[in-house]
C-alpha positions as CSV (number, residue, x, y, z in Angstrom):
1,X,8.4,-5.9,23.1
2,X,10.4,-6.2,26.3
3,X,14.2,-6.1,26.0
4,X,14.6,-9.8,27.0
5,X,12.1,-11.0,24.5
6,X,13.7,-8.9,21.8
7,X,17.1,-10.4,22.5
8,X,15.7,-13.9,22.5
9,X,14.0,-13.3,19.2
10,X,17.1,-11.9,17.7
11,X,19.2,-14.9,18.8
12,X,16.7,-17.3,17.4
13,X,16.8,-15.5,14.0
14,X,20.6,-15.4,14.1
15,X,21.0,-19.1,15.0
16,X,18.5,-20.2,12.5
17,X,20.2,-18.1,9.8
18,X,23.5,-19.9,10.3
19,X,21.8,-23.3,10.1
20,X,19.8,-22.5,7.0
21,X,22.5,-20.7,5.1
22,X,25.4,-23.0,6.0
23,X,23.7,-26.4,6.6
24,X,24.2,-26.7,10.3
25,X,27.0,-26.8,12.9
26,X,27.8,-24.7,16.0
27,X,28.6,-21.1,16.1
28,X,32.3,-21.4,16.0
29,X,32.3,-23.9,13.1
30,X,29.6,-22.1,11.2
31,X,31.1,-18.6,11.4
32,X,34.5,-20.1,10.3
33,X,33.1,-21.7,7.2
34,X,30.5,-19.3,6.0
35,X,30.8,-17.4,2.7
36,X,31.1,-13.6,2.6
37,X,27.5,-13.6,1.2
38,X,26.2,-15.7,4.1
39,X,28.1,-13.5,6.6
40,X,26.5,-10.4,5.1
41,X,23.0,-11.8,5.3
42,X,23.5,-13.1,8.8
43,X,24.7,-9.6,9.9
44,X,21.8,-7.9,8.1
45,X,19.1,-10.2,9.7
46,X,20.7,-9.8,13.1
47,X,20.7,-6.0,12.8
48,X,17.1,-6.0,11.6
49,X,16.0,-8.2,14.5
50,X,17.5,-5.9,17.1
51,X,16.8,-2.5,15.6
52,X,13.8,-0.2,15.5
53,X,14.8,2.1,12.7
54,X,11.7,1.5,10.7
55,X,9.4,2.1,13.7
56,X,11.3,5.4,14.4
57,X,10.7,6.6,10.9
58,X,6.9,5.8,11.1
59,X,6.7,7.6,14.4
60,X,8.5,10.6,13.0
61,X,6.4,10.8,9.8
62,X,3.1,10.4,11.6
63,X,4.0,12.8,14.4
64,X,5.8,15.5,12.6
65,X,3.8,15.4,9.3
66,X,0.6,13.5,9.9
67,X,-2.0,13.2,7.0
68,X,-0.5,13.6,3.6
69,X,-3.3,13.9,1.0
70,X,-2.0,14.5,-2.5
71,X,-1.5,18.2,-3.2
72,X,-2.2,19.3,0.4
73,X,0.2,21.2,2.8
74,X,0.8,17.8,4.5
75,X,1.9,16.4,1.2
76,X,4.5,19.1,0.8
77,X,5.7,18.7,4.3
78,X,6.1,14.9,3.7
79,X,8.3,15.6,0.7
80,X,10.6,17.8,2.7
81,X,10.6,15.3,5.6
82,X,11.6,12.4,3.2
83,X,14.4,14.4,1.6
84,X,15.7,15.3,5.1
85,X,15.5,11.8,6.5
86,X,17.2,10.1,3.6
87,X,20.0,12.7,3.8
88,X,20.4,12.2,7.5
89,X,20.6,8.4,7.1
90,X,23.5,8.7,4.8
91,X,22.1,7.8,1.4
92,X,24.7,8.6,-1.2
93,X,22.3,10.4,-3.5
94,X,18.9,12.0,-2.5
95,X,16.7,13.8,-5.0
96,X,13.1,14.6,-5.9
97,X,11.3,14.3,-9.3
98,X,8.3,16.6,-9.7
99,X,4.9,15.0,-10.1
100,X,1.6,16.8,-10.9
101,X,-1.2,15.5,-8.7
102,X,-4.9,16.2,-8.3
103,X,-5.9,18.6,-5.6
104,X,-9.2,17.5,-4.0
105,X,-10.5,19.0,-0.7
106,X,-12.8,16.8,1.5
107,X,-14.8,19.4,3.5
108,X,-17.5,18.2,5.9
109,X,-19.8,15.2,5.4
110,X,-23.1,14.2,6.9
111,X,-25.9,11.7,6.1
112,X,-29.1,10.6,7.7
113,X,-32.1,8.3,7.0
114,X,-35.1,10.5,6.7
115,X,-37.8,7.7,6.5
116,X,-39.1,5.3,7.6
117,X,-37.1,5.5,10.8
118,X,-34.9,8.6,11.0
119,X,-31.3,7.9,12.0
120,X,-27.9,9.7,11.6
121,X,-25.2,7.9,9.7
122,X,-21.4,8.0,9.9
123,X,-20.2,8.8,6.4
124,X,-17.0,10.0,4.5
125,X,-16.8,11.3,1.0
126,X,-15.0,9.2,-1.6
127,X,-12.0,10.8,-3.2
128,X,-12.9,12.8,-6.3
129,X,-16.6,13.2,-5.3
130,X,-18.2,16.5,-6.1
131,X,-20.1,18.3,-3.3
132,X,-23.8,18.4,-2.9
133,X,-24.4,22.1,-2.6
134,X,-26.5,21.6,0.6
135,X,-28.6,18.6,1.4
136,X,-29.4,16.1,-1.3
137,X,-32.3,13.8,-0.7
138,X,-33.7,10.7,-2.5
139,X,-35.1,7.2,-2.2
140,X,-32.6,4.4,-1.8
141,X,-32.1,1.6,-4.4
142,X,-29.9,-1.2,-3.2
143,X,-27.6,-3.7,-4.9
144,X,-24.8,-5.8,-3.5
145,X,-22.2,-5.0,-6.1
146,X,-21.5,-3.4,-9.5
147,X,-22.6,-6.4,-11.5
148,X,-26.0,-6.4,-9.8
149,X,-26.3,-2.6,-10.3
150,X,-25.6,-3.0,-14.0
151,X,-28.3,-5.6,-14.2
152,X,-31.0,-3.2,-12.8
153,X,-33.2,-1.4,-15.4
154,X,-32.3,2.3,-15.6
155,X,-35.8,3.3,-14.5
156,X,-35.2,1.5,-11.2
157,X,-32.2,3.7,-10.6
158,X,-33.0,7.1,-12.2
159,X,-33.5,9.9,-9.6
160,X,-32.5,7.7,-6.7
161,X,-29.5,7.2,-4.3
162,X,-27.7,3.9,-5.0
163,X,-26.5,1.8,-2.1
164,X,-23.9,-0.8,-2.8
165,X,-23.6,-3.1,0.2
166,X,-21.3,-6.1,-0.4
167,X,-19.3,-7.0,2.7
168,X,-15.5,-7.5,2.7
169,X,-14.2,-10.8,4.1
170,X,-11.3,-10.9,6.6
171,X,-8.4,-12.9,5.1
172,X,-4.7,-13.0,6.1
173,X,-3.6,-12.1,2.5
174,X,-6.1,-9.3,2.2
175,X,-7.3,-10.9,-1.1
176,X,-10.9,-10.0,-0.5
177,X,-10.2,-6.4,-1.1
178,X,-10.0,-6.9,-4.8
179,X,-13.4,-8.5,-4.9
180,X,-15.1,-5.6,-3.1
181,X,-13.2,-2.4,-4.1
182,X,-15.0,-2.1,-7.5
183,X,-18.0,-0.9,-5.5
184,X,-16.0,2.1,-4.6
185,X,-13.9,2.6,-7.6
186,X,-16.5,1.9,-10.3
187,X,-19.8,1.9,-8.6
188,X,-20.5,5.7,-8.5
189,X,-19.8,6.0,-12.3
190,X,-22.1,3.1,-13.1
191,X,-24.8,4.7,-10.9
192,X,-24.4,8.0,-12.6
193,X,-24.7,6.4,-16.0
194,X,-28.1,4.9,-14.9
195,X,-29.3,8.3,-13.7
196,X,-28.7,8.1,-10.0
197,X,-28.4,11.4,-8.1
198,X,-25.8,10.0,-5.6
199,X,-24.1,6.8,-4.5
200,X,-23.3,5.4,-1.0
201,X,-21.3,2.2,-0.4
202,X,-20.7,0.0,2.5
203,X,-17.1,0.8,3.5
204,X,-14.5,-1.4,2.0
205,X,-13.1,-2.7,5.3
206,X,-13.3,-5.6,7.7
207,X,-14.0,-3.7,11.0
208,X,-17.3,-3.2,12.8
209,X,-16.4,0.3,14.1
210,X,-18.4,3.4,13.3
211,X,-15.6,4.8,11.2
212,X,-16.1,5.0,7.5
213,X,-13.3,4.0,5.0
214,X,-12.6,6.6,2.3
215,X,-10.8,5.9,-1.0
216,X,-10.9,7.0,-4.5
217,X,-13.8,6.7,-6.9
218,X,-13.1,6.8,-10.7
219,X,-15.1,9.1,-12.8
220,X,-15.8,7.5,-16.2
221,X,-17.8,8.5,-19.3
222,X,-19.3,11.8,-20.4
223,X,-21.8,12.3,-17.6
224,X,-20.9,14.5,-14.7
225,X,-19.7,12.7,-11.5
226,X,-22.4,12.3,-8.8
227,X,-21.8,12.8,-5.1
228,X,-20.4,9.6,-3.6
229,X,-19.7,8.5,0.0
230,X,-18.9,5.5,2.2
231,X,-20.9,4.5,5.2
232,X,-19.3,2.9,8.2
233,X,-20.0,-0.8,8.4
234,X,-22.5,-0.5,11.3
235,X,-24.4,2.2,9.5
236,X,-24.5,0.1,6.3
237,X,-26.0,-2.7,8.5
238,X,-28.6,-0.2,9.8
239,X,-29.5,0.9,6.3
240,X,-29.8,-2.8,5.2
241,X,-32.0,-3.5,8.2
242,X,-34.4,-0.6,7.3
243,X,-34.5,-1.7,3.6
244,X,-35.4,-5.2,4.8
245,X,-38.8,-3.9,6.1
246,X,-39.9,-3.7,2.5
247,X,-41.0,0.0,2.6
248,X,-39.3,2.9,0.8
249,X,-36.2,4.3,2.5
250,X,-35.2,7.9,2.0
251,X,-31.8,9.2,2.7
252,X,-30.2,12.6,2.6
253,X,-26.6,13.5,2.1
254,X,-24.5,16.6,2.5
255,X,-20.9,16.7,1.2
256,X,-18.7,19.8,1.2
257,X,-15.9,18.4,-1.0
258,X,-14.5,20.2,-4.0
259,X,-12.0,19.9,-6.8
260,X,-9.2,22.5,-6.9
261,X,-7.5,21.3,-10.0
262,X,-3.9,20.1,-9.7
263,X,-0.9,20.8,-7.5
264,X,2.8,20.0,-7.5
265,X,4.2,17.1,-5.5
266,X,7.3,14.8,-6.0
267,X,8.7,11.3,-5.9
268,X,11.5,11.4,-3.4
269,X,14.4,9.1,-4.2
270,X,17.4,8.0,-2.1
271,X,20.2,5.7,-3.5
272,X,23.0,3.8,-2.0
273,X,25.6,3.4,-4.7
274,X,26.7,-0.1,-5.8
275,X,30.4,-0.9,-5.7
276,X,30.8,-2.8,-9.0
277,X,27.7,-2.0,-11.1
278,X,26.4,1.3,-9.8
279,X,24.2,2.0,-12.9
280,X,22.1,-1.2,-12.2
281,X,19.3,-0.7,-9.7
282,X,17.3,-2.8,-7.2
283,X,14.3,-0.6,-6.4
284,X,12.4,-0.7,-3.0
285,X,9.2,1.3,-3.2
286,X,6.4,2.7,-0.9
287,X,4.1,5.6,-1.2
288,X,4.6,8.8,0.7
289,X,1.0,10.2,0.5
290,X,-1.9,9.1,2.6
291,X,-5.6,9.8,3.0
292,X,-6.5,12.6,5.3
293,X,-8.8,11.0,7.9
294,X,-5.9,9.4,10.0
295,X,-2.2,9.9,10.0
296,X,-1.3,7.3,7.4
297,X,0.6,5.1,9.8
298,X,-0.2,1.7,8.3
299,X,-1.0,3.0,4.9
300,X,1.7,3.6,4.0
301,X,3.9,5.0,6.8
302,X,4.8,1.4,7.6
303,X,6.0,0.8,4.1
304,X,8.0,4.0,4.1
305,X,9.8,3.0,7.2
306,X,10.4,-0.6,6.0
307,X,12.0,0.3,2.6
308,X,14.2,3.1,4.0
309,X,15.6,0.9,6.8
310,X,15.9,-2.2,4.7
311,X,17.9,-0.3,2.0
312,X,20.0,1.2,4.7
313,X,20.9,-2.2,6.2
314,X,21.3,-4.0,2.9
315,X,23.6,-1.2,1.7
316,X,25.7,-0.6,4.7
317,X,26.0,-3.9,6.7
318,X,28.6,-6.3,5.4
319,X,30.2,-3.9,2.9
320,X,28.8,-2.2,-0.2
321,X,26.5,-4.2,-2.5
322,X,27.5,-4.9,-6.1
323,X,24.5,-3.0,-7.5
324,X,22.8,0.2,-6.3
325,X,19.8,0.1,-4.0
326,X,17.2,2.8,-4.7
327,X,14.4,3.8,-2.4
328,X,11.5,5.5,-4.2
329,X,8.8,7.2,-2.1
330,X,6.0,7.6,-4.6
331,X,3.7,10.6,-4.8
332,X,-0.1,10.1,-4.9
333,X,-0.6,6.4,-4.9
334,X,-4.0,6.8,-3.2
335,X,-5.7,9.1,-5.7
336,X,-4.5,8.0,-9.1
337,X,-0.9,6.4,-9.0
338,X,0.6,9.6,-10.2
339,X,4.0,8.9,-8.9
340,X,4.3,5.3,-10.1
341,X,3.2,6.3,-13.6
342,X,5.5,9.3,-13.7
343,X,8.5,7.2,-12.5
344,X,8.0,4.6,-15.3
345,X,8.2,7.3,-18.0
346,X,12.0,7.2,-18.2
347,X,14.4,6.7,-21.0
348,X,14.5,3.1,-22.2
349,X,18.1,2.6,-21.4
350,X,17.6,3.7,-17.8
351,X,14.6,1.5,-17.3
352,X,16.6,-1.4,-18.7
353,X,19.0,-1.0,-15.8
354,X,16.3,-1.7,-13.2
355,X,17.2,-5.2,-12.1
356,X,14.2,-5.9,-9.9
357,X,11.6,-4.1,-7.7
358,X,9.9,-4.7,-4.4
359,X,7.1,-2.7,-2.7
360,X,5.8,-2.4,0.9
361,X,2.2,-1.3,1.0
362,X,0.1,-3.6,3.2
363,X,0.7,-2.6,6.7
364,X,3.1,-3.7,9.5
365,X,2.3,-7.4,9.9
366,X,5.0,-10.0,9.8
367,X,5.9,-11.3,6.3
368,X,3.9,-14.5,5.7
369,X,4.9,-15.5,2.2
370,X,7.5,-15.0,-0.6
371,X,6.3,-14.7,-4.2
372,X,8.4,-14.0,-7.3
373,X,7.8,-13.0,-10.9
374,X,10.9,-14.2,-12.7
375,X,11.6,-15.8,-16.0
376,X,11.9,-19.6,-15.9
377,X,15.7,-19.3,-16.4
378,X,15.9,-17.6,-13.0
379,X,14.3,-20.4,-11.0
380,X,17.6,-20.9,-9.1
381,X,17.7,-17.3,-8.0
382,X,14.1,-17.6,-6.7
383,X,15.3,-20.7,-4.8
384,X,18.2,-18.7,-3.3
385,X,15.8,-16.0,-2.1
386,X,13.6,-18.7,-0.5
387,X,16.6,-20.3,1.3
388,X,17.8,-17.0,2.6
389,X,14.4,-16.2,4.0
390,X,13.9,-19.6,5.6
391,X,15.6,-18.4,8.9
392,X,12.8,-15.8,9.2
393,X,10.1,-18.5,8.8
394,X,8.9,-17.2,5.5
395,X,7.5,-19.9,3.1
396,X,7.2,-19.7,-0.7
397,X,3.7,-19.2,-2.0
398,X,2.9,-20.8,-5.3
399,X,1.5,-17.7,-6.8
400,X,3.0,-15.1,-9.2
401,X,4.1,-11.9,-7.6
402,X,1.9,-8.9,-8.2
403,X,4.5,-6.3,-7.2
404,X,2.3,-3.5,-5.9
405,X,0.4,-0.6,-7.2
406,X,3.3,1.8,-7.6
407,X,5.7,-0.6,-9.2
408,X,3.0,-2.0,-11.3
409,X,4.0,0.2,-14.3
410,X,7.6,-1.2,-14.0
411,X,6.2,-4.8,-13.8
412,X,4.2,-4.2,-16.9
413,X,7.4,-3.1,-18.7
414,X,9.0,-6.4,-17.8
415,X,10.9,-5.6,-14.7
416,X,11.1,-8.7,-12.4
417,X,9.3,-8.2,-9.1
418,X,9.2,-9.8,-5.7
419,X,6.4,-9.9,-3.2
420,X,7.1,-10.1,0.5
421,X,3.4,-10.5,1.5
422,X,2.6,-9.5,5.1
423,X,-0.2,-10.8,7.3
424,X,-3.0,-8.4,6.5
425,X,-5.6,-10.0,8.8
426,X,-6.3,-6.7,10.6
427,X,-4.9,-4.2,8.1
428,X,-8.3,-3.5,6.5
429,X,-9.8,-2.7,9.9
430,X,-8.1,0.7,9.8
431,X,-7.3,1.1,6.1
432,X,-8.4,4.6,4.9
433,X,-10.0,5.5,8.2
434,X,-9.5,7.9,11.0
435,X,-8.1,4.9,13.0
436,X,-5.0,4.6,10.8
437,X,-2.7,5.9,13.5
438,X,0.7,5.0,15.1
439,X,-0.7,2.8,17.9
440,X,-1.9,0.3,15.2
441,X,1.7,-0.3,14.0
442,X,3.5,-3.4,15.1
443,X,7.2,-2.7,15.9
444,X,7.9,-6.5,15.8
445,X,6.2,-6.8,12.4
446,X,8.3,-4.0,11.0
447,X,11.5,-5.6,12.2
448,X,10.5,-8.8,10.4
449,X,9.6,-7.0,7.3
450,X,12.9,-5.1,7.4
451,X,14.9,-8.3,7.7
452,X,13.0,-9.8,4.8
453,X,13.2,-6.8,2.5
454,X,16.9,-6.2,3.3
455,X,17.8,-9.9,2.7
456,X,16.1,-10.0,-0.7
457,X,17.4,-6.6,-1.7
458,X,21.0,-7.6,-0.9
459,X,20.8,-10.9,-2.7
460,X,19.4,-9.3,-5.8
461,X,22.0,-6.5,-5.6
462,X,24.8,-9.0,-5.3
463,X,23.6,-11.7,-7.8
464,X,26.2,-12.6,-10.4
465,X,23.7,-12.2,-13.2
466,X,20.7,-9.9,-13.1
467,X,17.3,-11.7,-13.5
468,X,16.1,-11.7,-17.1
469,X,13.5,-9.2,-18.3
470,X,10.0,-10.5,-18.9
471,X,7.6,-9.7,-21.8
472,X,5.8,-6.4,-21.5
473,X,2.1,-6.6,-20.7
474,X,-0.9,-4.4,-21.0
475,X,-1.7,-1.8,-18.3
476,X,-4.1,-3.4,-15.8
477,X,-3.8,-0.9,-12.9
478,X,-5.9,-1.7,-9.8
479,X,-8.2,0.8,-8.1
480,X,-7.0,1.6,-4.6
């Protein structure tokens, strides 16, 4: 963004903030009448509108560390990077909590149609897949999704390579991901149970580039896992077109991936201490790890930058907050939610002091909606959040907040959560691909997210009464 455009955008945010928070009036009158809370929020939003702290953090992480697959050298470098950055930025406390994570190595991948019309295919192994020990070849049996695969007789699948080909729709909220991701997370295990020798899926993504989207596949049941890979969307189109001829299609696959057991990683935590109730915590989370094909800029370098910079602004601009602000950079979200699960295994009295939680893990788009998951008694607090975000043009969405994958265990324990949902229209073009690089990150979108996250964090930290706990619920973790 050019400097002039940036200044105009910042001024619009600032003027709108005064009108929305104070009910109108000119600059001189508004500033004279505003409450200390309104003054702090105005200052926070202005600082966010004119700063590039989040973008600088994403640039540093992707340039100096790069890919951060759980248990890899990049993962260890990311932990050291996060500890250093949080310390340099003046967080009052910085520490790490060890987390055991899986260590899976990708190796090389190749695939090709052997018959009826030989063609090379762009392919990436799915996380957790075993290797093939050379080329593996078989006839293809196709199904759109897991439900259709489960309906096939075992004899139609046994000894074949399963191809799951449902397409993902492009939506601003990214909601189509949940409908398609079972093909990746559960599909290979269902194929194995029916006797398949391998599984390939259409990439869970919205692009038409010849870049496959990786991601984890869960191994379930007593049978050994089978090799599993994702085809780029154009190559999935090609395979569908060959199958449409009505003659047998044979495919061969070679995966060099392997399981190396477990490795040590860590959740990295930075805290800005509250002035009145330091033991009570508002948590801002993102995951530090990434897949290994790109540099993890959108997933989740953007989130790392947003929550660090938002906590810094909310904690330092306008005086100290009443409660503590805690940034948690979670280990291994991508390959099993190791960090989120480990963090939630804390003493009950410490968990009880977690007032609320927010997570950033859907790229660098502008925030398009606010959602909350509060008790009915806290409806007024939700309204205050909405009013404070109005200057940023963020509407309320009539949908309960999900929270995010890493803070999901806290949500299930009853911690209130807030969603600041970004526009994810293009996020799944690069998600889990080699194209997830710094040039895809929107500096303007990051500024908007920082303003929103910092506003909500500050209001929650300064609220006279903490939002009430909710009933605990069963674990319903999502596949990522």
